[in-house]
C-alpha positions in Angstrom: -110.0 -285.4 176.0 -110.4 -281.7 176.3 -106.9 -281.0 175.1 -107.5 -283.4 172.2 -110.8 -281.8 171.4 -109.3 -278.3 171.3 -106.5 -279.6 169.2 -109.0 -281.3 166.9 -111.0 -278.1 166.6 -107.9 -276.1 165.7 -106.9 -278.8 163.2 -110.4 -278.9 161.7 -110.5 -275.1 160.7 -107.7 -275.1 158.1 -109.5 -277.7 156.0 -112.3 -275.5 154.7 -109.8 -272.5 154.5 -107.6 -274.6 152.3 -110.6 -275.7 150.2 -111.6 -272.1 149.7 -108.1 -271.1 148.7 -107.9 -274.0 146.2 -111.4 -273.1 144.9 -110.4 -269.5 144.4 -107.3 -270.5 142.6 -109.3 -272.7 140.3 -111.7 -269.9 139.6 -108.9 -267.5 138.8 -107.2 -270.0 136.6 -110.4 -270.9 134.8 -111.6 -267.3 134.4 -109.7 -266.3 131.3 -110.5 -269.6 129.5 -114.2 -269.2 130.4 -114.2 -265.6 129.1 -112.4 -266.5 126.0 -115.0 -269.1 125.2 -117.7 -266.5 125.3 -118.8 -264.7 122.1 -116.9 -261.4 121.4 -118.9 -258.3 122.3 -120.6 -256.4 119.5 -119.2 -253.3 117.9 -121.3 -251.1 120.1 -118.9 -251.9 123.0 -115.6 -251.3 121.1 -115.6 -247.7 120.1 -112.1 -246.2 119.7 -112.9 -243.3 122.0 -115.9 -241.9 123.8 -119.0 -243.8 124.8 -120.3 -247.0 123.1 -123.2 -245.0 121.8 -120.8 -242.6 120.1 -119.1 -245.6 118.5 -122.4 -247.0 117.3 -123.4 -243.6 115.9 -120.1 -243.2 114.0 -120.5 -246.7 112.4 -124.0 -245.9 111.4 -123.2 -242.6 109.8 -120.2 -244.1 108.0 -122.3 -247.0 106.7 -125.0 -244.6 105.4 -122.9 -241.8 103.9 -119.3 -243.1 103.3 -119.1 -246.9 102.8 -120.5 -246.9 99.3 -117.4 -245.1 98.0 -114.7 -245.9 100.6 -115.7 -249.5 101.4 -117.2 -250.9 104.6 -113.8 -250.9 106.3 -112.3 -247.9 104.6 -110.3 -250.0 102.2 -111.3 -247.8 99.2 -112.9 -248.6 95.9 -113.0 -247.3 92.3 -115.3 -244.5 93.6 -113.2 -243.4 96.5 -109.7 -243.7 98.0 -108.7 -245.8 101.0 -109.2 -244.1 104.4 -106.9 -246.5 106.3 -104.2 -244.5 107.9 -105.4 -241.0 106.7 -105.6 -239.8 110.3 -108.2 -237.8 112.2 -107.1 -234.4 110.8 -107.9 -235.5 107.2 -111.4 -236.8 108.1 -112.2 -233.8 110.3 -111.1 -231.4 107.5 -113.0 -233.1 104.6 -116.2 -233.5 106.6 -116.0 -230.3 108.6 -115.6 -228.1 105.5 -118.5 -229.8 103.8 -116.3 -231.3 101.0 -117.5 -234.8 102.1 -119.8 -236.5 101.6 -120.3 -235.4 97.9 -123.6 -236.0 96.1 -121.8 -236.8 92.8 -118.3 -238.0 92.0 -116.0 -235.0 91.3 -112.2 -234.6 91.0 -112.1 -231.6 93.4 -114.9 -231.3 96.0 -115.8 -227.7 96.9 -116.3 -226.2 100.3 -119.9 -226.2 101.4 -122.0 -226.3 104.6 -121.2 -229.4 106.7 -123.8 -232.2 106.4 -123.1 -233.4 110.0 -123.1 -231.7 113.4 -120.0 -231.3 115.5 -120.8 -234.4 117.5 -121.5 -236.5 114.4 -118.2 -235.4 112.9 -116.4 -236.5 116.1 -118.1 -239.8 115.9 -117.1 -240.3 112.3 -113.5 -239.3 113.0 -113.4 -242.0 115.8 -114.9 -244.6 113.6 -112.5 -244.1 110.7 -109.6 -244.1 113.2 -110.7 -247.7 114.1 -109.7 -248.8 110.6 -106.1 -248.6 111.8 -103.0 -246.7 110.6 -101.6 -243.4 111.7 -101.9 -240.1 110.0 -101.9 -236.5 111.4 -104.0 -235.8 114.5 -106.3 -232.8 114.7 -103.9 -229.9 115.5 -104.3 -227.6 118.5 -103.8 -224.0 117.3 -102.4 -221.4 119.5 -101.2 -217.8 119.1 -98.8 -217.0 116.3 -96.5 -214.3 115.0 -97.8 -212.3 112.0 -94.4 -211.3 110.6 -93.2 -214.9 110.7 -96.5 -216.1 109.3 -96.2 -213.7 106.4 -92.8 -215.1 105.6 -94.0 -218.7 105.7 -97.1 -217.9 103.7 -95.1 -216.1 101.0 -92.7 -219.0 100.6 -95.2 -221.9 100.8 -98.8 -220.7 100.2 -98.9 -217.6 98.0 -97.6 -219.2 94.8 -101.0 -221.1 94.6 -103.4 -219.3 96.9 -102.2 -215.8 95.8 -100.6 -213.1 97.9 -104.0 -212.2 99.4 -105.3 -215.7 100.0 -108.0 -215.1 97.3 -107.2 -218.4 95.5 -106.1 -219.0 91.9 -106.7 -221.4 89.0 -104.2 -224.3 88.7 -104.0 -227.0 86.0 -106.4 -229.6 84.7 -109.5 -228.0 86.1 -108.1 -227.7 89.6 -107.8 -224.6 91.6 -106.4 -223.4 94.9 -109.5 -222.2 96.9 -109.8 -218.9 98.7 -108.8 -219.2 102.4 -111.2 -216.6 103.9 -113.8 -219.0 105.2 -111.4 -221.5 106.8 -111.3 -221.7 110.6 -107.9 -221.7 112.4 -108.1 -225.5 112.9 -109.0 -226.1 109.3 -106.1 -224.0 108.1 -103.7 -226.0 110.3 -105.3 -229.3 109.2 -104.8 -228.4 105.5 -101.2 -227.7 106.2 -100.6 -231.1 107.8 -102.9 -233.1 105.5 -102.4 -231.5 102.1 -105.8 -231.9 100.5 -106.1 -232.1 96.7 -103.0 -231.0 94.9 -101.7 -229.2 97.9 -98.6 -230.8 99.4 -98.6 -231.9 103.0 -96.2 -230.1 105.4 -95.2 -232.5 108.2 -93.6 -231.3 111.4 -90.2 -231.9 109.9 -90.9 -229.2 107.3 -93.0 -226.8 109.3 -93.0 -226.8 113.1 -96.1 -226.5 115.1 -95.2 -222.9 115.9 -94.8 -222.1 112.2 -98.2 -223.6 111.6 -99.6 -221.3 114.3 -97.8 -218.3 112.7 -99.2 -219.0 109.2 -102.6 -219.6 110.6 -102.6 -216.2 112.4 -101.5 -214.5 109.1 -104.2 -216.2 107.1 -106.8 -215.0 109.6 -105.3 -211.5 109.3 -105.8 -211.7 105.5 -109.5 -212.4 106.1 -109.9 -209.3 108.3 -108.1 -207.2 105.7 -110.4 -208.4 103.0 -113.2 -206.2 104.5 -111.9 -203.0 103.0 -113.7 -199.6 103.2 -113.8 -197.0 100.6 -114.1 -199.1 97.4 -112.9 -202.2 95.7 -109.5 -203.5 96.9 -108.7 -204.9 93.4 -107.1 -208.0 95.0 -104.5 -205.9 96.9 -102.2 -206.0 93.9 -100.5 -202.7 94.8 -100.7 -199.0 94.0 -99.2 -199.4 90.5 -101.9 -201.8 89.3 -104.6 -199.9 91.0 -103.4 -196.6 89.4 -103.3 -198.3 86.0 -106.9 -199.6 86.4 -108.0 -196.1 87.4 -106.4 -194.6 84.3 -108.0 -197.2 82.0 -111.4 -196.5 83.5 -111.0 -192.8 83.3 -109.8 -192.9 79.6 -112.8 -195.1 78.8 -115.2 -192.6 80.3 -113.5 -189.7 78.4 -113.7 -191.6 75.1 -117.4 -192.4 75.7 -118.1 -188.7 76.6 -116.2 -187.5 73.4 -118.2 -189.8 71.1 -121.5 -188.7 72.7 -120.6 -185.1 72.3 -119.6 -185.7 68.7 -122.9 -187.3 67.9 -124.8 -184.4 69.4 -122.7 -181.9 67.4 -123.5 -183.7 64.2 -127.2 -183.5 64.7 
């Protein structure tokens, strides 16, 4: 009896253990089906990056400031182009330079003070990225070579922006804006994105290091703009500056001669 009782006790334990194992297997098997039958979480829990609050903020800002022109999902409309696949660099450039949002429709938005804070811009960039597509990422700028940057700038940028980066008038009311107020990241973003009439320069055309080089050179142009000792006359060179000086001097001599002539005739 004792042997049977001990055997019965040992035989009795596996029954609930097997039941627990079977129950756990059923729970694991039923889990995904149960979850899939539940309603999908709201947009506040599906931000592309950052916290759910950041995703909510980006969606709210986009709905208030951008959706009326670009559509609720960035599909575009008659008032604004599609934002699907433009990439984070494009959104960061347009919003960070104050070109977007615009109060009125215009062919070429001008640089202005940003409407949004840095955190709000980051939230907008994340929200637009949730529309899908690829596009250039926000570049990371590092030190560059001034001589190489000068060569790259002369070949690719100076024909429109001028040798000094002061900007120039193009066609059909468009212009190449001055580059002095742009930050290093904004310069690199413009190279990759190609805003307005400017062509985009992907990495197959200009490497990341070449972008760093031209960014360093543009920043050097900004520092050279602060000349001492008079007007730099656009840094057009000593020949043009000498010609301007002669014209101004001759104008003063003619004006002085006429004044003296009138006094002598009195």
